[in-house]
C-alpha positions as a LaTeX table, in Angstrom:
\begin{tabular}{lrrr}
\hline
Residue & $x$ (\AA) & $y$ (\AA) & $z$ (\AA) \\
\hline
Met1 & $-27.87$ & $-22.89$ & $-23.74$ \\
Leu2 & $-30.80$ & $-24.21$ & $-25.59$ \\
His3 & $-34.26$ & $-24.30$ & $-24.25$ \\
Asp4 & $-36.45$ & $-27.51$ & $-24.11$ \\
Gln5 & $-39.55$ & $-27.34$ & $-22.79$ \\
Gly6 & $-38.88$ & $-24.75$ & $-20.06$ \\
Lys7 & $-35.62$ & $-26.63$ & $-19.47$ \\
Thr8 & $-32.18$ & $-25.60$ & $-20.22$ \\
Val9 & $-30.31$ & $-27.93$ & $-22.21$ \\
Val10 & $-26.49$ & $-28.00$ & $-22.10$ \\
Asp11 & $-24.88$ & $-27.30$ & $-25.21$ \\
Pro12 & $-21.29$ & $-29.13$ & $-25.31$ \\
Ser13 & $-20.13$ & $-27.42$ & $-28.03$ \\
Ala14 & $-20.83$ & $-23.77$ & $-26.82$ \\
Ile15 & $-19.05$ & $-24.62$ & $-23.58$ \\
Glu16 & $-16.20$ & $-25.97$ & $-25.07$ \\
Ser17 & $-15.76$ & $-22.83$ & $-27.49$ \\
Asp18 & $-16.41$ & $-20.62$ & $-24.11$ \\
Leu19 & $-13.63$ & $-22.66$ & $-22.30$ \\
Lys20 & $-11.19$ & $-21.92$ & $-25.10$ \\
Val21 & $-11.84$ & $-17.96$ & $-25.46$ \\
Leu22 & $-11.58$ & $-18.15$ & $-21.54$ \\
Ala23 & $-8.26$ & $-20.03$ & $-21.42$ \\
Ala24 & $-6.92$ & $-17.49$ & $-23.93$ \\
Ser25 & $-8.35$ & $-14.55$ & $-21.96$ \\
Ser26 & $-6.73$ & $-16.19$ & $-19.00$ \\
Asn27 & $-3.42$ & $-16.20$ & $-20.57$ \\
Asn28 & $-3.40$ & $-12.76$ & $-21.71$ \\
Leu29 & $-4.49$ & $-11.64$ & $-18.19$ \\
Asn30 & $-1.81$ & $-13.49$ & $-16.54$ \\
Arg31 & 0.86 & $-12.12$ & $-18.75$ \\
Leu32 & $-0.25$ & $-8.77$ & $-18.33$ \\
Thr33 & $-0.38$ & $-8.90$ & $-14.48$ \\
Asp34 & 3.38 & $-10.49$ & $-14.95$ \\
Gln35 & 4.48 & $-7.33$ & $-16.26$ \\
Leu36 & 2.48 & $-5.15$ & $-13.98$ \\
Thr37 & 4.48 & $-7.03$ & $-11.20$ \\
Gly38 & 7.74 & $-6.66$ & $-12.83$ \\
Tyr39 & 7.41 & $-2.88$ & $-13.33$ \\
Ile40 & 5.99 & $-2.60$ & $-9.47$ \\
Glu41 & 9.04 & $-4.62$ & $-8.50$ \\
Leu42 & 11.24 & $-2.08$ & $-10.16$ \\
Val43 & 9.42 & 1.02 & $-8.49$ \\
Glu44 & 10.08 & $-0.94$ & $-5.02$ \\
Ser45 & 13.85 & $-1.40$ & $-5.74$ \\
Val46 & 14.28 & 2.15 & $-6.64$ \\
Leu47 & 12.59 & 3.21 & $-3.40$ \\
Asn48 & 14.35 & 0.60 & $-1.01$ \\
Ala49 & 17.73 & 1.70 & $-2.36$ \\
Leu50 & 17.04 & 5.15 & $-1.03$ \\
Asn51 & 16.99 & 3.62 & 2.26 \\
Leu52 & 14.42 & 5.75 & 3.65 \\
Gly53 & 12.98 & 3.71 & 6.50 \\
Leu54 & 9.82 & 5.96 & 6.39 \\
Lys55 & 6.34 & 4.92 & 5.77 \\
Ala56 & 3.74 & 7.13 & 4.00 \\
Ser57 & 0.26 & 6.47 & 2.58 \\
Val58 & $-2.32$ & 7.87 & $-0.01$ \\
Val59 & $-6.00$ & 7.27 & $-0.16$ \\
Val60 & $-6.79$ & 6.11 & $-3.98$ \\
Glu61 & $-10.27$ & 5.33 & $-3.37$ \\
Arg62 & $-13.00$ & 6.49 & $-1.12$ \\
Ser63 & $-16.58$ & 6.17 & $-1.38$ \\
Ser64 & $-19.31$ & 6.47 & 1.37 \\
Asp65 & $-22.91$ & 5.41 & 1.78 \\
Glu66 & $-25.96$ & 7.57 & 1.27 \\
Asp67 & $-25.66$ & 9.44 & 4.60 \\
Gly68 & $-21.89$ & 9.57 & 4.67 \\
Thr69 & $-21.92$ & 7.62 & 7.76 \\
Trp70 & $-19.61$ & 4.82 & 6.45 \\
Cys71 & $-16.97$ & 5.26 & 4.25 \\
His72 & $-14.87$ & 2.56 & 2.35 \\
Tyr73 & $-11.02$ & 3.57 & 1.62 \\
Val74 & $-8.58$ & 1.86 & $-0.74$ \\
Arg75 & $-4.98$ & 3.15 & 0.21 \\
Leu76 & $-1.71$ & 2.79 & $-1.51$ \\
Trp77 & 1.14 & 2.25 & 1.32 \\
Tyr78 & 5.05 & 2.10 & 1.52 \\
Asp79 & 5.56 & 0.28 & 4.74 \\
Lys80 & 7.71 & $-2.49$ & 6.36 \\
Ile81 & 5.68 & $-5.91$ & 6.07 \\
Asp82 & 7.26 & $-9.11$ & 7.62 \\
Gly83 & 11.01 & $-7.32$ & 7.77 \\
Lys84 & 10.77 & $-6.01$ & 4.28 \\
Trp85 & 10.09 & $-2.74$ & 2.93 \\
Gly86 & 7.89 & $-2.25$ & $-0.23$ \\
Leu87 & 4.40 & $-1.37$ & $-1.40$ \\
Ala88 & 1.45 & $-2.31$ & 0.33 \\
Val89 & $-2.43$ & $-2.16$ & $-0.35$ \\
Asp90 & $-5.17$ & $-1.67$ & 2.34 \\
Glu91 & $-8.91$ & $-1.91$ & 2.24 \\
Tyr92 & $-11.23$ & $-0.49$ & 5.19 \\
Asp93 & $-14.37$ & 0.63 & 6.38 \\
Glu94 & $-14.67$ & 3.52 & 8.66 \\
Asn95 & $-17.38$ & 5.07 & 10.62 \\
Gln96 & $-17.13$ & 8.77 & 10.24 \\
Glu97 & $-19.31$ & 9.49 & 13.46 \\
Asp98 & $-17.00$ & 7.71 & 15.81 \\
Pro99 & $-15.05$ & 10.18 & 17.55 \\
Asn100 & $-12.07$ & 7.70 & 17.77 \\
Pro101 & $-10.96$ & 7.14 & 14.21 \\
Asp102 & $-8.39$ & 4.10 & 15.04 \\
Ala103 & $-11.02$ & 2.44 & 16.62 \\
Ser104 & $-13.84$ & 3.08 & 13.80 \\
Trp105 & $-12.02$ & 1.07 & 11.18 \\
Ile106 & $-13.57$ & $-2.37$ & 10.65 \\
Asn107 & $-13.15$ & $-4.75$ & 7.66 \\
Arg108 & $-9.40$ & $-3.95$ & 7.37 \\
Lys109 & $-7.38$ & $-6.10$ & 5.20 \\
Phe110 & $-4.00$ & $-5.31$ & 4.54 \\
Trp111 & $-1.47$ & $-6.79$ & 1.58 \\
Ala112 & 1.93 & $-6.41$ & 0.27 \\
Phe113 & 1.35 & $-5.10$ & $-3.18$ \\
Thr114 & 1.94 & $-8.42$ & $-5.03$ \\
Asp115 & $-0.30$ & $-10.40$ & $-2.61$ \\
Ala116 & $-3.19$ & $-8.04$ & $-2.71$ \\
Pro117 & $-6.35$ & $-9.14$ & $-5.10$ \\
Arg118 & $-5.68$ & $-8.20$ & $-8.46$ \\
Ala119 & $-8.62$ & $-5.55$ & $-8.77$ \\
Leu120 & $-6.83$ & $-3.79$ & $-6.00$ \\
Arg121 & $-3.54$ & $-3.77$ & $-7.45$ \\
Leu122 & $-5.15$ & $-2.28$ & $-10.57$ \\
Lys123 & $-6.70$ & 0.28 & $-8.49$ \\
Val124 & $-3.78$ & 1.88 & $-6.74$ \\
Val125 & $-1.21$ & 1.76 & $-9.26$ \\
Pro126 & $-1.99$ & 5.36 & $-10.34$ \\
Gly127 & $-1.78$ & 6.53 & $-7.08$ \\
Ile128 & 2.21 & 5.67 & $-7.28$ \\
Pro129 & 3.30 & 9.58 & $-8.21$ \\
Asp130 & 1.28 & 10.72 & $-5.07$ \\
Leu131 & 3.00 & 8.10 & $-2.79$ \\
Ile132 & 6.15 & 9.14 & $-3.87$ \\
Arg133 & 4.98 & 12.64 & $-3.11$ \\
Ala134 & 4.16 & 11.68 & 0.36 \\
Leu135 & 7.44 & 10.29 & 0.73 \\
Val136 & 9.06 & 13.35 & $-0.25$ \\
Lys137 & 7.10 & 15.47 & 2.59 \\
Glu138 & 7.43 & 12.62 & 5.21 \\
Ser139 & 11.35 & 12.78 & 4.27 \\
Glu140 & 11.60 & 16.20 & 4.60 \\
Arg141 & 9.69 & 16.35 & 7.88 \\
Met142 & 11.88 & 13.77 & 9.20 \\
Ala143 & 15.11 & 15.34 & 8.15 \\
Ala144 & 14.08 & 18.68 & 9.90 \\
Ala145 & 13.14 & 16.95 & 12.92 \\
Thr146 & 16.26 & 15.19 & 12.67 \\
Ala147 & 18.45 & 17.95 & 12.68 \\
Ala148 & 16.62 & 19.79 & 15.62 \\
Thr149 & 17.31 & 16.70 & 17.77 \\
Val150 & 20.91 & 16.53 & 16.31 \\
Ala151 & 21.56 & 19.95 & 17.32 \\
Arg152 & 20.04 & 19.44 & 20.91 \\
Ala153 & 22.25 & 16.34 & 21.27 \\
Lys154 & 25.11 & 18.53 & 20.35 \\
Glu155 & 24.48 & 20.63 & 22.90 \\
Ile156 & 24.13 & 17.88 & 25.47 \\
Ala157 & 27.50 & 16.72 & 24.72 \\
Ala158 & 29.03 & 19.98 & 24.76 \\
Ser159 & 27.62 & 20.54 & 28.48 \\
Leu160 & 28.62 & 17.11 & 29.55 \\
Ser161 & 32.19 & 17.37 & 28.05 \\
Lys162 & 32.42 & 20.89 & 30.09 \\
Ser163 & 31.21 & 19.72 & 33.28 \\
Ala164 & 32.45 & 15.86 & 33.46 \\
Pro165 & 35.55 & 14.99 & 35.61 \\
Ser166 & 38.42 & 13.99 & 33.58 \\
Val167 & 38.25 & 10.18 & 32.92 \\
Ala168 & 41.83 & 10.47 & 31.64 \\
Gly169 & 44.15 & 7.63 & 33.08 \\
Lys170 & 41.07 & 5.12 & 33.34 \\
\hline
\end{tabular}
């Protein structure tokens, strides 16, 4: 930019040069983002192959205002979105003084990983190992609960089979 008597004068050659640099930078950024997406698709396919049917989340970023009343969160999820299991990202603000945490969320935005803004995708990738650990814990918790339910169902079935009238001949 050139200045002529207090006015800014546009330098076409500088703009052209900047656009060339921007185009090269954009191509590189898009290539790297495509690589990231490919790796995340691999992570999702491995998780999906386990057929967990469980969701879990981890907070990857938390910041608060000066008095701590409001906190901003960014989370990484494994969840079912539009009928398909995969990684997801959400971002929201929460009033820490609200006694009902579910009602205190505002400005919540939720995306499948590949639909999330690029800056958020970059923030959550380091949280993938923590998310896998959260899925392990949830899977173990669910397995224990399922084992207890199976034992109870077995007791009920055994009780019914002993006391049920004979259904032979029907």
